[in-house]
C-alpha positions in Angstrom: -2.0 -4.8 -19.6 1.5 -3.6 -20.6 3.7 -6.6 -21.3 6.7 -5.3 -19.3 4.4 -4.7 -16.3 3.0 -8.3 -16.7 6.6 -9.7 -16.7 7.5 -7.5 -13.7 4.5 -8.9 -11.8 5.4 -12.4 -12.5 9.1 -11.9 -11.5 8.3 -9.8 -8.4 4.8 -10.7 -7.4 5.6 -13.6 -5.1 2.6 -15.5 -6.5 0.1 -12.8 -5.6 -2.6 -11.5 -8.0 -1.2 -8.1 -9.2 -3.2 -6.1 -11.7 -2.3 -2.7 -13.3 -4.5 0.0 -14.6 -4.8 -0.2 -18.3 -3.1 3.3 -18.7 -0.1 2.2 -16.7 3.2 2.4 -18.7 5.8 2.0 -15.9 6.3 1.8 -12.2 8.1 4.5 -10.3 11.0 3.0 -8.2 9.5 3.7 -4.8 6.1 2.4 -5.9 7.8 -0.8 -7.1 9.5 -1.3 -3.8 6.3 -0.8 -1.9 4.5 -3.4 -4.1 7.4 -5.9 -3.6 7.2 -5.3 0.2 3.5 -5.9 0.3 3.8 -9.2 -1.5 6.0 -10.4 1.4 3.0 -10.2 3.8 1.5 -13.6 3.9 -2.2 -12.7 4.0 -2.0 -10.1 1.1 -3.3 -11.9 -2.0 -4.6 -9.1 -4.3 -2.8 -5.9 -5.4 -4.2 -3.3 -7.7 -1.9 -0.6 -9.1 -2.7 2.7 -10.7 -0.3 5.5 -11.7 -0.5 7.1 -8.3 -2.1 4.5 -6.0 -1.8 1.0 -4.7 -4.5 -1.2 -3.0 -3.5 -4.4 -1.4 -5.6 -6.8 0.6 -6.3 -10.4 1.7 -9.7 -10.1 -0.1 -11.0 -8.7 -3.3 -14.5 -7.8 -4.5 -16.3 -7.3 -7.8 -15.6 -8.3 -11.4 -12.3 -6.4 -11.4 -11.1 -8.0 -8.1 -10.5 -4.6 -6.4 -8.7 -5.3 -3.1 -10.8 -4.6 0.0 -9.3 -1.8 2.2 -12.3 -0.3 3.9 -11.6 0.5 7.6 -13.5 -1.6 10.0 -14.2 -4.4 7.5 -14.9 -7.5 9.5 -12.4 -9.8 7.8 -10.2 -8.1 5.2 -6.6 -7.1 5.9 -5.9 -4.3 3.5 -4.3 -0.9 2.7 -4.8 1.8 0.2 -2.0 4.4 -0.4 -1.6 7.2 -2.8 1.7 8.7 -4.1 2.2 12.3 -4.9 5.4 12.1 -7.0 5.6 15.8 -7.5 5.6 16.8 -3.8 7.1 13.5 -2.6 4.3 12.4 -0.3 2.9 9.0 0.4 -0.7 9.2 1.8 -2.3 6.4 3.9 -5.8 6.7 2.6 -7.3 3.5 4.1 -6.0 0.7 6.3 -7.8 -2.2 7.9 -6.6 -5.1 10.0 -8.9 -7.2 12.1 -5.9 -9.4 12.9 -3.4 -7.8 15.3 0.0 -7.0 13.9 -0.9 -6.8 10.2 -1.5 -3.0 10.3 2.1 -2.5 11.4 3.3 -4.9 8.8 1.6 -3.0 6.0 2.9 0.4 7.3 6.4 -1.2 7.5 6.0 -2.3 3.9 5.4 1.2 2.8 7.8 3.1 5.0 10.8 0.7 5.0 11.6 1.9 1.4 10.6 5.5 1.9 13.1 7.8 0.1 14.8 10.4 2.4 13.0 13.3 0.8 9.5 11.8 1.0 6.9 12.4 3.7 4.1 10.1 4.9 0.8 11.5 5.9 -2.5 10.0 7.2 -5.5 11.2 5.3 -8.2 10.4 7.9 -7.3 8.9 11.3 -10.1 6.9 12.8 -7.7 4.4 14.4 -8.0 5.1 18.1 -4.2 5.5 18.6 -2.7 3.3 15.9 -1.2 6.2 13.9 0.3 7.8 17.0 2.1 4.5 17.6 3.3 4.4 14.0 4.5 8.0 14.1 6.4 7.3 17.3 7.9 4.1 15.8 8.9 6.0 12.6 10.0 9.2 14.3 13.0 9.4 12.0 10.7 10.6 9.1 8.9 13.9 8.9 5.2 13.2 9.0 3.0 15.7 7.3 -0.1 16.8 9.2 -3.3 17.7 7.3 
């Protein structure tokens, strides 16, 4: 791992296990803010960062400790987001929270630092109303519909 990213994780990681893709050279400012915000959520323990994506979860699986973000997982609280830096979009790809309240906390962690020109979008909504509540709560941002 890049030495500067390792130092960043130690300084900003809040004691959480943060790993970076081997090709990572630097964090984008908004990406760094989101990671910092996710480390503030007590149940989040594992964070994996790629150039354009972040996974965060209370549980990890496999040799590489990939955070569990699969919707409807019976116990993992997790989120997977992707960044489109060129078009300034943040995409909610997967989110799961069997514990009430953590879904909103994860969305807050992502959207509380959202730059003004950026737009959130939900890739696949199988939430039974969760995303409609989040869109109403964050009505000050322009949500992209796909």
